[in-house]
FIKOLZA-1660 file (N, C-alpha, C; in steps of 0.1 Angstrom, whole numbers, plus 5000, padded with zeros to 4 digits):
% residues 259
   i   px   py   pz ch aa at
   1 4205 0832 8209  A  M  N
   1 4189 0833 8211  A  M CA
   1 4185 0843 8202  A  M  C
   2 4188 0852 8217  A  D  N
   2 4181 0866 8210  A  D CA
   2 4179 0874 8197  A  D  C
   3 4194 0867 8195  A  N  N
   3 4200 0876 8179  A  N CA
   3 4190 0870 8166  A  N  C
   4 4187 0855 8172  A  R  N
   4 4173 0849 8163  A  R CA
   4 4164 0854 8159  A  R  C
   5 4158 0856 8176  A  L  N
   5 4142 0860 8177  A  L CA
   5 4140 0875 8172  A  L  C
   6 4148 0885 8169  A  L  N
   6 4149 0894 8168  A  L CA
   6 4153 0890 8151  A  L  C
   7 4163 0884 8143  A  V  N
   7 4162 0883 8134  A  V CA
   7 4147 0873 8129  A  V  C
   8 4144 0871 8131  A  V  N
   8 4126 0855 8130  A  V CA
   8 4116 0869 8131  A  V  C
   9 4119 0878 8142  A  L  N
   9 4106 0884 8139  A  L CA
   9 4108 0900 8130  A  L  C
  10 4123 0904 8130  A  F  N
  10 4121 0917 8114  A  F CA
  10 4117 0907 8106  A  F  C
  11 4118 0893 8106  A  F  N
  11 4117 0886 8092  A  F CA
  11 4100 0883 8088  A  F  C
  12 4093 0885 8098  A  I  N
  12 4082 0879 8100  A  I CA
  12 4076 0892 8096  A  I  C
  13 4083 0906 8106  A  V  N
  13 4079 0923 8105  A  V CA
  13 4073 0926 8086  A  V  C
  14 4085 0922 8081  A  G  N
  14 4084 0926 8070  A  G CA
  14 4081 0918 8061  A  G  C
  15 4076 0908 8059  A  I  N
  15 4066 0894 8052  A  I CA
  15 4056 0904 8056  A  I  C
  16 4045 0908 8065  A  L  N
  16 4039 0917 8069  A  L CA
  16 4038 0926 8062  A  L  C
  17 4044 0933 8060  A  F  N
  17 4049 0949 8053  A  F CA
  17 4043 0951 8041  A  F  C
  18 4058 0936 8035  A  F  N
  18 4047 0934 8022  A  F CA
  18 4036 0927 8019  A  F  C
  19 4028 0922 8024  A  S  N
  19 4017 0915 8023  A  S CA
  19 4007 0929 8019  A  S  C
  20 4012 0936 8030  A  F  N
  20 4001 0947 8033  A  F CA
  20 4005 0957 8025  A  F  C
  21 4016 0958 8020  A  M  N
  21 4017 0968 8010  A  M CA
  21 4008 0961 7993  A  M  C
  22 4016 0947 7989  A  F  N
  22 4014 0941 7980  A  F CA
  22 3996 0942 7979  A  F  C
  23 3987 0942 7995  A  I  N
  23 3973 0946 7992  A  I CA
  23 3971 0956 7988  A  I  C
  24 3975 0962 7991  A  S  N
  24 3972 0981 7994  A  S CA
  24 3974 0984 7981  A  S  C
  25 3988 0978 7969  A  E  N
  25 3982 0981 7957  A  E CA
  25 3980 0977 7948  A  E  C
  26 3975 0961 7946  A  T  N
  26 3966 0952 7949  A  T CA
  26 3948 0956 7949  A  T  C
  27 3944 0970 7956  A  Q  N
  27 3935 0976 7960  A  Q CA
  27 3937 0985 7956  A  Q  C
  28 3948 0996 7946  A  K  N
  28 3945 1007 7942  A  K CA
  28 3948 1002 7928  A  K  C
  29 3952 0992 7924  A  L  N
  29 3948 0990 7913  A  L CA
  29 3937 0986 7908  A  L  C
  30 3930 0978 7917  A  N  N
  30 3917 0970 7912  A  N CA
  30 3904 0979 7912  A  N  C
  31 3913 0991 7921  A  S  N
  31 3905 1000 7918  A  S CA
  31 3904 1007 7908  A  S  C
  32 3917 1012 7900  A  Q  N
  32 3920 1020 7890  A  Q CA
  32 3917 1009 7875  A  Q  C
  33 3912 0996 7878  A  L  N
  33 3908 0992 7869  A  L CA
  33 3888 0988 7867  A  L  C
  34 3889 0993 7878  A  E  N
  34 3867 0993 7879  A  E CA
  34 3870 1011 7872  A  E  C
  35 3875 1026 7878  A  S  N
  35 3875 1035 7869  A  S CA
  35 3876 1031 7858  A  S  C
  36 3890 1023 7853  A  N  N
  36 3890 1026 7837  A  N CA
  36 3875 1013 7832  A  N  C
  37 3868 1010 7841  A  Y  N
  37 3859 1001 7832  A  Y CA
  37 3847 1010 7833  A  Y  C
  38 3847 1021 7846  A  E  N
  38 3836 1033 7845  A  E CA
  38 3839 1040 7833  A  E  C
  39 3851 1043 7830  A  L  N
  39 3854 1052 7823  A  L CA
  39 3853 1046 7807  A  L  C
  40 3853 1038 7811  A  E  N
  40 3852 1031 7794  A  E CA
  40 3840 1029 7792  A  E  C
  41 3831 1022 7798  A  A  N
  41 3813 1022 7801  A  A CA
  41 3807 1036 7796  A  A  C
  42 3819 1049 7805  A  K  N
  42 3812 1064 7800  A  K CA
  42 3815 1067 7779  A  K  C
  43 3826 1062 7784  A  I  N
  43 3831 1060 7763  A  I CA
  43 3823 1055 7756  A  I  C
  44 3822 1040 7760  A  I  N
  44 3816 1032 7751  A  I CA
  44 3801 1045 7744  A  I  C
  45 3794 1045 7760  A  E  N
  45 3780 1054 7760  A  E CA
  45 3780 1065 7751  A  E  C
  46 3797 1076 7755  A  S  N
  46 3794 1090 7745  A  S CA
  46 3796 1088 7733  A  S  C
  47 3807 1083 7730  A  Y  N
  47 3810 1073 7713  A  Y CA
  47 3795 1073 7707  A  Y  C
  48 3781 1062 7712  A  S  N
  48 3775 1057 7710  A  S CA
  48 3767 1063 7707  A  S  C
  49 3764 1080 7720  A  N  N
  49 3760 1093 7717  A  N CA
  49 3758 1100 7709  A  N  C
  50 3767 1102 7703  A  L  N
  50 3775 1110 7694  A  L CA
  50 3773 1101 7683  A  L  C
  51 3772 1090 7682  A  Q  N
  51 3769 1083 7666  A  Q CA
  51 3752 1087 7661  A  Q  C
  52 3747 1084 7675  A  D  N
  52 3736 1090 7676  A  D CA
  52 3728 1104 7666  A  D  C
  53 3739 1110 7676  A  T  N
  53 3739 1124 7672  A  T CA
  53 3742 1124 7661  A  T  C
  54 3758 1121 7656  A  N  N
  54 3760 1123 7640  A  N CA
  54 3746 1122 7631  A  N  C
  55 3743 1108 7637  A  S  N
  55 3732 1100 7623  A  S CA
  55 3718 1113 7625  A  S  C
  56 3715 1121 7635  A  T  N
  56 3703 1126 7634  A  T CA
  56 3709 1137 7624  A  T  C
  57 3722 1145 7627  A  L  N
  57 3725 1151 7624  A  L CA
  57 3725 1152 7605  A  L  C
  58 3731 1142 7607  A  I  N
  58 3735 1132 7586  A  I CA
  58 3712 1136 7579  A  I  C
  59 3711 1133 7584  A  E  N
  59 3694 1132 7586  A  E CA
  59 3686 1148 7586  A  E  C
  60 3689 1156 7595  A  K  N
  60 3687 1175 7593  A  K CA
  60 3699 1178 7578  A  K  C
  61 3709 1175 7578  A  I  N
  61 3715 1178 7566  A  I CA
  61 3707 1175 7555  A  I  C
  62 3705 1163 7552  A  M  N
  62 3703 1157 7537  A  M CA
  62 3685 1161 7542  A  M  C
  63 3678 1160 7549  A  G  N
  63 3672 1170 7547  A  G CA
  63 3667 1185 7544  A  G  C
  64 3679 1195 7549  A  L  N
  64 3682 1206 7546  A  L CA
  64 3688 1206 7534  A  L  C
  65 3695 1198 7531  A  E  N
  65 3694 1195 7516  A  E CA
  65 3686 1195 7502  A  E  C
  66 3674 1186 7506  A  E  N
  66 3663 1179 7501  A  E CA
  66 3656 1198 7504  A  E  C
  67 3655 1207 7513  A  K  N
  67 3646 1222 7510  A  K CA
  67 3654 1225 7504  A  K  C
  68 3663 1224 7504  A  I  N
  68 3675 1239 7493  A  I CA
  68 3668 1228 7480  A  I  C
  69 3665 1218 7472  A  Q  N
  69 3674 1213 7461  A  Q CA
  69 3653 1217 7462  A  Q  C
  70 3646 1218 7467  A  D  N
  70 3634 1228 7468  A  D CA
  70 3626 1233 7462  A  D  C
  71 3640 1241 7472  A  K  N
  71 3638 1257 7465  A  K CA
  71 3640 1260 7455  A  K  C
  72 3652 1255 7448  A  T  N
  72 3660 1259 7436  A  T CA
  72 3651 1253 7427  A  T  C
  73 3647 1242 7430  A  R  N
  73 3633 1236 7423  A  R CA
  73 3625 1249 7417  A  R  C
  74 3615 1246 7430  A  L  N
  74 3602 1261 7435  A  L CA
  74 3609 1277 7425  A  L  C
  75 3621 1278 7426  A  S  N
  75 3622 1291 7421  A  S CA
  75 3626 1291 7409  A  S  C
  76 3632 1279 7405  A  E  N
  76 3638 1280 7393  A  E CA
  76 3617 1277 7385  A  E  C
  77 3607 1270 7389  A  E  N
  77 3592 1270 7382  A  E CA
  77 3587 1285 7385  A  E  C
  78 3588 1291 7397  A  E  N
  78 3585 1306 7397  A  E CA
  78 3584 1319 7391  A  E  C
  79 3599 1314 7382  A  K  N
  79 3609 1320 7370  A  K CA
  79 3599 1321 7357  A  K  C
  80 3596 1308 7353  A  S  N
  80 3593 1298 7344  A  S CA
  80 3574 1307 7344  A  S  C
  81 3568 1304 7356  A  L  N
  81 3555 1309 7353  A  L CA
  81 3554 1324 7355  A  L  C
  82 3569 1334 7358  A  N  N
  82 3565 1344 7357  A  N CA
  82 3565 1345 7343  A  N  C
  83 3572 1341 7336  A  Y  N
  83 3580 1341 7320  A  Y CA
  83 3564 1338 7311  A  Y  C
  84 3561 1326 7315  A  L  N
  84 3545 1328 7314  A  L CA
  84 3540 1338 7315  A  L  C
  85 3534 1342 7323  A  Q  N
  85 3530 1351 7331  A  Q CA
  85 3532 1364 7322  A  Q  C
  86 3542 1363 7319  A  N  N
  86 3539 1377 7312  A  N CA
  86 3542 1375 7298  A  N  C
  87 3542 1364 7290  A  E  N
  87 3537 1365 7280  A  E CA
  87 3527 1362 7279  A  E  C
  88 3516 1362 7284  A  L  N
  88 3499 1358 7285  A  L CA
  88 3501 1373 7287  A  L  C
  89 3502 1383 7297  A  N  N
  89 3500 1398 7296  A  N CA
  89 3502 1402 7284  A  N  C
  90 3513 1400 7275  A  Q  N
  90 3518 1409 7264  A  Q CA
  90 3502 1399 7256  A  Q  C
  91 3502 1391 7250  A  E  N
  91 3493 1385 7240  A  E CA
  91 3473 1391 7250  A  E  C
  92 3472 1391 7261  A  I  N
  92 3463 1397 7266  A  I CA
  92 3461 1414 7262  A  I  C
  93 3473 1418 7265  A  Y  N
  93 3473 1434 7263  A  Y CA
  93 3469 1435 7249  A  Y  C
  94 3479 1426 7238  A  S  N
  94 3480 1428 7227  A  S CA
  94 3461 1427 7219  A  S  C
  95 3458 1412 7223  A  Y  N
  95 3442 1408 7220  A  Y CA
  95 3435 1424 7225  A  Y  C
  96 3434 1430 7236  A  K  N
  96 3427 1440 7240  A  K CA
  96 3428 1451 7227  A  K  C
  97 3437 1456 7225  A  V  N
  97 3445 1467 7215  A  V CA
  97 3439 1466 7205  A  V  C
  98 3442 1455 7193  A  Y  N
  98 3431 1448 7183  A  Y CA
  98 3422 1449 7183  A  Y  C
  99 3414 1436 7190  A  E  N
  99 3402 1433 7193  A  E CA
  99 3391 1443 7194  A  E  C
 100 3399 1455 7202  A  S  N
 100 3390 1472 7201  A  S CA
 100 3389 1474 7192  A  S  C
 101 3398 1472 7183  A  K  N
 101 3403 1479 7170  A  K CA
 101 3387 1478 7158  A  K  C
 102 3385 1484 7151  A  D  N
 102 3374 1486 7145  A  D CA
 102 3381 1476 7134  A  D  C
 103 3382 1466 7124  A  P  N
 103 3386 1458 7113  A  P CA
 103 3384 1470 7097  A  P  C
 104 3381 1477 7102  A  R  N
 104 3380 1486 7089  A  R CA
 104 3388 1501 7085  A  R  C
 105 3394 1498 7104  A  D  N
 105 3411 1513 7103  A  D CA
 105 3417 1508 7100  A  D  C
 106 3422 1486 7097  A  F  N
 106 3429 1484 7089  A  F CA
 106 3434 1483 7082  A  F  C
 107 3424 1489 7072  A  V  N
 107 3424 1492 7053  A  V CA
 107 3423 1505 7052  A  V  C
 108 3435 1501 7043  A  D  N
 108 3445 1514 7041  A  D CA
 108 3448 1518 7030  A  D  C
 109 3438 1527 7022  A  A  N
 109 3435 1528 7010  A  A CA
 109 3445 1539 7004  A  A  C
 110 3453 1546 7014  A  N  N
 110 3459 1557 7006  A  N CA
 110 3470 1559 7015  A  N  C
 111 3472 1546 7020  A  D  N
 111 3492 1553 7027  A  D CA
 111 3499 1551 7020  A  D  C
 112 3509 1562 7013  A  S  N
 112 3520 1565 7010  A  S CA
 112 3528 1552 7008  A  S  C
 113 3531 1543 7016  A  L  N
 113 3537 1530 7009  A  L CA
 113 3534 1522 7004  A  L  C
 114 3524 1525 7002  A  V  N
 114 3513 1516 6997  A  V CA
 114 3511 1514 6980  A  V  C
 115 3507 1531 6982  A  L  N
 115 3503 1540 6969  A  L CA
 115 3520 1536 6963  A  L  C
 116 3528 1535 6964  A  E  N
 116 3544 1537 6961  A  E CA
 116 3543 1525 6954  A  E  C
 117 3542 1509 6963  A  T  N
 117 3544 1497 6961  A  T CA
 117 3534 1494 6949  A  T  C
 118 3525 1502 6948  A  L  N
 118 3512 1498 6944  A  L CA
 118 3518 1504 6919  A  L  C
 119 3524 1513 6926  A  N  N
 119 3530 1522 6916  A  N CA
 119 3542 1512 6907  A  N  C
 120 3549 1501 6919  A  Q  N
 120 3559 1493 6913  A  Q CA
 120 3551 1483 6906  A  Q  C
 121 3544 1479 6904  A  I  N
 121 3537 1471 6906  A  I CA
 121 3523 1470 6894  A  I  C
 122 3519 1477 6889  A  I  N
 122 3507 1477 6886  A  I CA
 122 3516 1491 6871  A  I  C
 123 3505 1497 6864  A  T  N
 123 3504 1507 6852  A  T CA
 123 3493 1510 6851  A  T  C
 124 3491 1523 6850  A  P  N
 124 3475 1528 6846  A  P CA
 124 3469 1521 6835  A  P  C
 125 3478 1517 6820  A  N  N
 125 3473 1513 6813  A  N CA
 125 3468 1500 6810  A  N  C
 126 3471 1490 6821  A  M  N
 126 3461 1477 6827  A  M CA
 126 3450 1484 6827  A  M  C
 127 3445 1464 6825  A  S  N
 127 3435 1460 6831  A  S CA
 127 3432 1456 6842  A  S  C
 128 3411 1463 6845  A  K  N
 128 3412 1453 6857  A  K CA
 128 3416 1441 6862  A  K  C
 129 3411 1437 6853  A  A  N
 129 3414 1424 6861  A  A CA
 129 3437 1417 6855  A  A  C
 130 3438 1423 6850  A  E  N
 130 3458 1424 6846  A  E CA
 130 3459 1433 6859  A  E  C
 131 3460 1442 6865  A  K  N
 131 3459 1445 6881  A  K CA
 131 3456 1440 6891  A  K  C
 132 3447 1432 6886  A  V  N
 132 3441 1424 6904  A  V CA
 132 3453 1409 6897  A  V  C
 133 3457 1409 6886  A  R  N
 133 3469 1394 6883  A  R CA
 133 3479 1398 6893  A  R  C
 134 3483 1409 6891  A  E  N
 134 3493 1415 6896  A  E CA
 134 3494 1416 6908  A  E  C
 135 3486 1428 6915  A  I  N
 135 3479 1430 6933  A  I CA
 135 3483 1410 6941  A  I  C
 136 3477 1404 6931  A  F  N
 136 3474 1393 6938  A  F CA
 136 3484 1385 6937  A  F  C
 137 3497 1382 6931  A  K  N
 137 3506 1375 6927  A  K CA
 137 3518 1383 6937  A  K  C
 138 3519 1397 6942  A  Y  N
 138 3525 1403 6958  A  Y CA
 138 3521 1399 6966  A  Y  C
 139 3512 1398 6970  A  T  N
 139 3505 1395 6983  A  T CA
 139 3507 1379 6987  A  T  C
 140 3511 1373 6970  A  R  N
 140 3511 1357 6974  A  R CA
 140 3525 1351 6975  A  R  C
 141 3535 1357 6965  A  D  N
 141 3548 1353 6962  A  D CA
 141 3556 1367 6975  A  D  C
 142 3556 1376 6978  A  E  N
 142 3561 1382 6985  A  E CA
 142 3562 1382 6997  A  E  C
 143 3552 1386 7004  A  I  N
 143 3549 1378 7018  A  I CA
 143 3546 1367 7026  A  I  C
 144 3561 1365 7033  A  K  N
 144 3569 1357 7032  A  K CA
 144 3555 1351 7053  A  K  C
 145 3556 1342 7052  A  R  N
 145 3546 1336 7063  A  R CA
 145 3555 1336 7070  A  R  C
 146 3544 1341 7090  A  D  N
 146 3549 1348 7100  A  D CA
 146 3541 1337 7110  A  D  C
 147 3538 1329 7109  A  D  N
 147 3526 1323 7120  A  D CA
 147 3526 1325 7133  A  D  C
 148 3529 1335 7137  A  K  N
 148 3533 1334 7150  A  K CA
 148 3515 1333 7159  A  K  C
 149 3509 1335 7154  A  L  N
 149 3495 1334 7162  A  L CA
 149 3485 1332 7152  A  L  C
 150 3480 1320 7149  A  I  N
 150 3470 1322 7131  A  I CA
 150 3458 1322 7145  A  I  C
 151 3447 1334 7135  A  R  N
 151 3433 1324 7143  A  R CA
 151 3421 1326 7127  A  R  C
 152 3418 1320 7118  A  N  N
 152 3412 1324 7109  A  N CA
 152 3403 1323 7109  A  N  C
 153 3394 1332 7110  A  G  N
 153 3379 1336 7102  A  G CA
 153 3379 1343 7117  A  G  C
 154 3387 1353 7120  A  R  N
 154 3386 1363 7136  A  R CA
 154 3394 1376 7130  A  R  C
 155 3381 1386 7133  A  I  N
 155 3386 1396 7129  A  I CA
 155 3397 1405 7148  A  I  C
 156 3404 1395 7148  A  D  N
 156 3415 1405 7152  A  D CA
 156 3433 1398 7147  A  D  C
 157 3443 1408 7161  A  Y  N
 157 3452 1408 7153  A  Y CA
 157 3458 1408 7136  A  Y  C
 158 3449 1417 7137  A  W  N
 158 3451 1421 7117  A  W CA
 158 3462 1430 7119  A  W  C
 159 3469 1437 7111  A  N  N
 159 3487 1447 7110  A  N CA
 159 3478 1449 7097  A  N  C
 160 3486 1465 7097  A  Y  N
 160 3487 1480 7089  A  Y CA
 160 3494 1473 7077  A  Y  C
 161 3489 1477 7065  A  P  N
 161 3493 1471 7054  A  P CA
 161 3509 1479 7059  A  P  C
 162 3511 1491 7053  A  K  N
 162 3520 1497 7052  A  K CA
 162 3532 1487 7064  A  K  C
 163 3529 1481 7078  A  N  N
 163 3539 1475 7080  A  N CA
 163 3544 1458 7080  A  N  C
 164 3527 1458 7071  A  I  N
 164 3530 1440 7062  A  I CA
 164 3546 1442 7048  A  I  C
 165 3545 1456 7045  A  I  N
 165 3548 1455 7037  A  I CA
 165 3564 1456 7037  A  I  C
 166 3562 1465 7050  A  Q  N
 166 3581 1470 7057  A  Q CA
 166 3593 1457 7060  A  Q  C
 167 3576 1446 7060  A  S  N
 167 3587 1441 7072  A  S CA
 167 3586 1421 7061  A  S  C
 168 3581 1426 7056  A  K  N
 168 3571 1414 7042  A  K CA
 168 3574 1401 7045  A  K  C
 169 3563 1407 7055  A  K  N
 169 3556 1387 7064  A  K CA
 169 3547 1388 7076  A  K  C
 170 3539 1383 7071  A  G  N
 170 3522 1385 7079  A  G CA
 170 3520 1373 7078  A  G  C
 171 3508 1370 7086  A  E  N
 171 3503 1357 7086  A  E CA
 171 3493 1361 7074  A  E  C
 172 3484 1348 7072  A  Y  N
 172 3473 1349 7057  A  Y CA
 172 3461 1367 7057  A  Y  C
 173 3457 1359 7072  A  E  N
 173 3452 1375 7076  A  E CA
 173 3457 1390 7070  A  E  C
 174 3471 1391 7079  A  D  N
 174 3478 1398 7068  A  D CA
 174 3478 1403 7057  A  D  C
 175 3479 1393 7046  A  K  N
 175 3475 1397 7032  A  K CA
 175 3464 1395 7030  A  K  C
 176 3457 1392 7036  A  I  N
 176 3441 1394 7028  A  I CA
 176 3445 1408 7035  A  I  C
 177 3445 1418 7043  A  I  N
 177 3439 1430 7039  A  I CA
 177 3451 1445 7036  A  I  C
 178 3464 1431 7029  A  L  N
 178 3469 1439 7020  A  L CA
 178 3461 1438 7007  A  L  C
 179 3459 1427 7011  A  L  N
 179 3451 1426 6992  A  L CA
 179 3440 1436 6995  A  L  C
 180 3436 1440 6999  A  I  N
 180 3421 1449 6997  A  I CA
 180 3424 1460 6992  A  I  C
 181 3431 1467 7007  A  S  N
 181 3442 1479 7007  A  S CA
 181 3445 1483 6988  A  S  C
 182 3456 1473 6989  A  M  N
 182 3460 1475 6977  A  M CA
 182 3444 1477 6961  A  M  C
 183 3436 1467 6965  A  L  N
 183 3430 1466 6952  A  L CA
 183 3421 1482 6957  A  L  C
 184 3418 1484 6965  A  R  N
 184 3413 1497 6970  A  R CA
 184 3421 1509 6963  A  R  C
 185 3432 1507 6968  A  S  N
 185 3444 1515 6963  A  S CA
 185 3439 1519 6944  A  S  C
 186 3439 1508 6944  A  A  N
 186 3440 1505 6923  A  A CA
 186 3428 1510 6914  A  A  C
 187 3418 1513 6928  A  G  N
 187 3407 1516 6926  A  G CA
 187 3393 1510 6919  A  G  C
 188 3398 1498 6928  A  F  N
 188 3381 1492 6929  A  F CA
 188 3375 1498 6937  A  F  C
 189 3356 1498 6934  A  S  N
 189 3349 1502 6947  A  S CA
 189 3347 1497 6965  A  S  C
 190 3342 1499 6968  A  E  N
 190 3337 1494 6983  A  E CA
 190 3327 1485 6977  A  E  C
 191 3320 1485 6966  A  N  N
 191 3314 1478 6964  A  N CA
 191 3317 1462 6960  A  N  C
 192 3328 1464 6951  A  E  N
 192 3335 1456 6934  A  E CA
 192 3344 1448 6948  A  E  C
 193 3354 1452 6965  A  V  N
 193 3360 1447 6969  A  V CA
 193 3350 1437 6985  A  V  C
 194 3355 1426 6986  A  E  N
 194 3351 1431 7002  A  E CA
 194 3358 1420 7012  A  E  C
 195 3358 1422 7021  A  V  N
 195 3371 1412 7034  A  V CA
 195 3358 1400 7033  A  V  C
 196 3356 1383 7034  A  V  N
 196 3349 1379 7040  A  V CA
 196 3356 1367 7049  A  V  C
 197 3350 1367 7061  A  G  N
 197 3350 1353 7068  A  G CA
 197 3341 1344 7073  A  G  C
 198 3341 1334 7069  A  A  N
 198 3334 1324 7069  A  A CA
 198 3334 1314 7072  A  A  C
 199 3329 1305 7076  A  K  N
 199 3323 1285 7080  A  K CA
 199 3323 1278 7069  A  K  C
 200 3329 1267 7062  A  I  N
 200 3328 1260 7059  A  I CA
 200 3324 1248 7062  A  I  C
 201 3310 1245 7055  A  N  N
 201 3308 1229 7065  A  N CA
 201 3315 1217 7047  A  N  C
 202 3322 1212 7057  A  L  N
 202 3326 1202 7047  A  L CA
 202 3318 1188 7048  A  L  C
 203 3319 1174 7042  A  P  N
 203 3313 1167 7045  A  P CA
 203 3310 1157 7063  A  P  C
 204 3325 1158 7065  A  N  N
 204 3331 1154 7078  A  N CA
 204 3335 1166 7088  A  N  C
 205 3333 1175 7086  A  S  N
 205 3341 1184 7096  A  S CA
 205 3333 1197 7096  A  S  C
 206 3341 1210 7101  A  T  N
 206 3340 1219 7093  A  T CA
 206 3350 1227 7096  A  T  C
 207 3355 1236 7085  A  S  N
 207 3366 1248 7093  A  S CA
 207 3363 1266 7088  A  S  C
 208 3373 1269 7091  A  S  N
 208 3366 1280 7088  A  S CA
 208 3377 1292 7078  A  S  C
 209 3377 1299 7071  A  D  N
 209 3383 1308 7056  A  D CA
 209 3383 1322 7058  A  D  C
 210 3396 1331 7052  A  I  N
 210 3390 1342 7049  A  I CA
 210 3397 1346 7034  A  I  C
 211 3390 1352 7030  A  W  N
 211 3396 1359 7015  A  W CA
 211 3389 1371 7011  A  W  C
 212 3388 1378 7008  A  V  N
 212 3387 1390 6997  A  V CA
 212 3381 1386 6979  A  V  C
 213 3369 1394 6993  A  E  N
 213 3357 1386 6976  A  E CA
 213 3358 1397 6961  A  E  C
 214 3364 1397 6951  A  L  N
 214 3357 1402 6935  A  L CA
 214 3353 1406 6933  A  L  C
 215 3347 1414 6923  A  K  N
 215 3332 1413 6920  A  K CA
 215 3343 1425 6904  A  K  C
 216 3346 1413 6888  A  L  N
 216 3355 1415 6882  A  L CA
 216 3344 1412 6866  A  L  C
 217 3345 1423 6860  A  N  N
 217 3337 1418 6842  A  N CA
 217 3323 1403 6843  A  N  C
 218 3315 1411 6859  A  G  N
 218 3297 1397 6859  A  G CA
 218 3308 1385 6865  A  G  C
 219 3317 1386 6869  A  N  N
 219 3316 1373 6877  A  N CA
 219 3316 1373 6891  A  N  C
 220 3322 1371 6903  A  I  N
 220 3322 1368 6915  A  I CA
 220 3338 1355 6924  A  I  C
 221 3349 1361 6925  A  Y  N
 221 3357 1356 6929  A  Y CA
 221 3365 1359 6943  A  Y  C
 222 3372 1346 6946  A  L  N
 222 3372 1347 6960  A  L CA
 222 3387 1342 6961  A  L  C
 223 3397 1356 6964  A  L  N
 223 3409 1360 6961  A  L CA
 223 3413 1352 6976  A  L  C
 224 3424 1341 6976  A  L  N
 224 3428 1333 6986  A  L CA
 224 3441 1334 6983  A  L  C
 225 3453 1341 6988  A  P  N
 225 3462 1344 6982  A  P CA
 225 3471 1332 6992  A  P  C
 226 3475 1323 6983  A  R  N
 226 3482 1311 6989  A  R CA
 226 3490 1302 6981  A  R  C
 227 3499 1299 6985  A  E  N
 227 3502 1290 6975  A  E CA
 227 3499 1287 6959  A  E  C
 228 3504 1287 6944  A  N  N
 228 3494 1277 6938  A  N CA
 228 3480 1281 6932  A  N  C
 229 3479 1289 6943  A  N  N
 229 3464 1295 6940  A  N CA
 229 3464 1309 6930  A  N  C
 230 3455 1313 6919  A  N  N
 230 3455 1324 6914  A  N CA
 230 3442 1331 6911  A  N  C
 231 3439 1346 6913  A  F  N
 231 3431 1353 6917  A  F CA
 231 3418 1345 6912  A  F  C
 232 3417 1340 6897  A  D  N
 232 3407 1342 6896  A  D CA
 232 3407 1320 6897  A  D  C
 233 3408 1315 6912  A  S  N
 233 3412 1302 6905  A  S CA
 233 3398 1293 6917  A  S  C
 234 3387 1303 6925  A  F  N
 234 3380 1303 6930  A  F CA
 234 3370 1309 6925  A  F  C
 235 3352 1302 6917  A  N  N
 235 3340 1311 6915  A  N CA
 235 3333 1314 6926  A  N  C
 236 3332 1322 6928  A  K  N
 236 3323 1320 6939  A  K CA
 236 3307 1312 6940  A  K  C
 237 3300 1312 6926  A  N  N
 237 3288 1309 6928  A  N CA
 237 3297 1285 6928  A  N  C
 238 3305 1285 6921  A  D  N
 238 3310 1275 6922  A  D CA
 238 3314 1268 6939  A  D  C
 239 3320 1275 6945  A  I  N
 239 3322 1269 6960  A  I CA
 239 3311 1272 6965  A  I  C
 240 3300 1281 6967  A  Y  N
 240 3289 1284 6976  A  Y CA
 240 3281 1272 6973  A  Y  C
 241 3279 1265 6962  A  T  N
 241 3276 1254 6954  A  T CA
 241 3278 1242 6961  A  T  C
 242 3288 1239 6963  A  I  N
 242 3300 1225 6962  A  I CA
 242 3296 1228 6980  A  I  C
 243 3298 1237 6985  A  Y  N
 243 3295 1238 7004  A  Y CA
 243 3289 1243 7006  A  Y  C
 244 3286 1243 7017  A  S  N
 244 3276 1250 7028  A  S CA
 244 3288 1261 7033  A  S  C
 245 3285 1277 7030  A  V  N
 245 3290 1287 7038  A  V CA
 245 3283 1289 7045  A  V  C
 246 3286 1293 7055  A  Q  N
 246 3287 1302 7064  A  Q CA
 246 3292 1314 7072  A  Q  C
 247 3287 1329 7066  A  E  N
 247 3298 1341 7063  A  E CA
 247 3291 1350 7074  A  E  C
 248 3305 1350 7081  A  L  N
 248 3304 1358 7094  A  L CA
 248 3306 1371 7102  A  L  C
 249 3318 1375 7086  A  Y  N
 249 3314 1391 7087  A  Y CA
 249 3315 1396 7075  A  Y  C
 250 3316 1411 7073  A  R  N
 250 3321 1411 7058  A  R CA
 250 3325 1424 7055  A  R  C
 251 3338 1431 7052  A  F  N
 251 3336 1440 7053  A  F CA
 251 3355 1452 7048  A  F  C
 252 3353 1464 7043  A  N  N
 252 3364 1473 7036  A  N CA
 252 3368 1486 7047  A  N  C
 253 3374 1492 7039  A  D  N
 253 3375 1508 7048  A  D CA
 253 3365 1513 7052  A  D  C
 254 3349 1511 7044  A  K  N
 254 3339 1516 7045  A  K CA
 254 3329 1513 7052  A  K  C
 255 3329 1501 7057  A  K  N
 255 3318 1490 7055  A  K CA
 255 3320 1477 7061  A  K  C
 256 3311 1475 7076  A  L  N
 256 3314 1466 7080  A  L CA
 256 3300 1454 7085  A  L  C
 257 3299 1445 7084  A  T  N
 257 3289 1434 7084  A  T CA
 257 3291 1426 7090  A  T  C
 258 3277 1421 7106  A  R  N
 258 3285 1406 7109  A  R CA
 258 3273 1401 7110  A  R  C
 259 3271 1384 7105  A  S  N
 259 3260 1380 7105  A  S CA
 259 3258 1368 7121  A  S  C
% end
């Protein structure tokens, strides 16, 4: 009887012990699960915060890249503007240098290269008309057009005859300077040849032009050394009768008048 009681008691105690252990482990497991849930929630929250931070970082990076691109673009624009400014400064400098000069200074009848070239295209036994024809042909055909900056009818940006001969290039105005220099070197007086700049009033517009006025054998010719023109292509009386011509200036190496 006592043995049975002991067995029963032992059995009950065992059940109670294991029940206690089960409950204790269950509580531990529940506590661990709760901790895991809290940790998971924190991880999810941290991940969400990380995503937000990452998105913000990406936006900042994109913004920074845009600023870098803008800076690069602005840098290129600045370089372009600096280049244009430099060119403009050079143009202004050149303009001041040439504009400040008296146009008579550019008509050089005594330059050695002008005289040397003249001796190659005319001879002493030629008539005045023959000399004019050969000099005109030289300036018309041998000097190639170089339109870096054309200012028709303006007393600026002339070039010196020797430079024109050396380069074999020039603007139309440069041909005019060379033409009158050679004519003066060939013996035509200051009263026989003059550069004339004028406005020409056409029926529907107004233009400007420049030529060398030549008095020869009782006639007055307007010499325009352009393609297909001859020295006697334009008679002053005819042109001034057909068109309304407003002279702006006249000059050679000796005189200068402005209207």
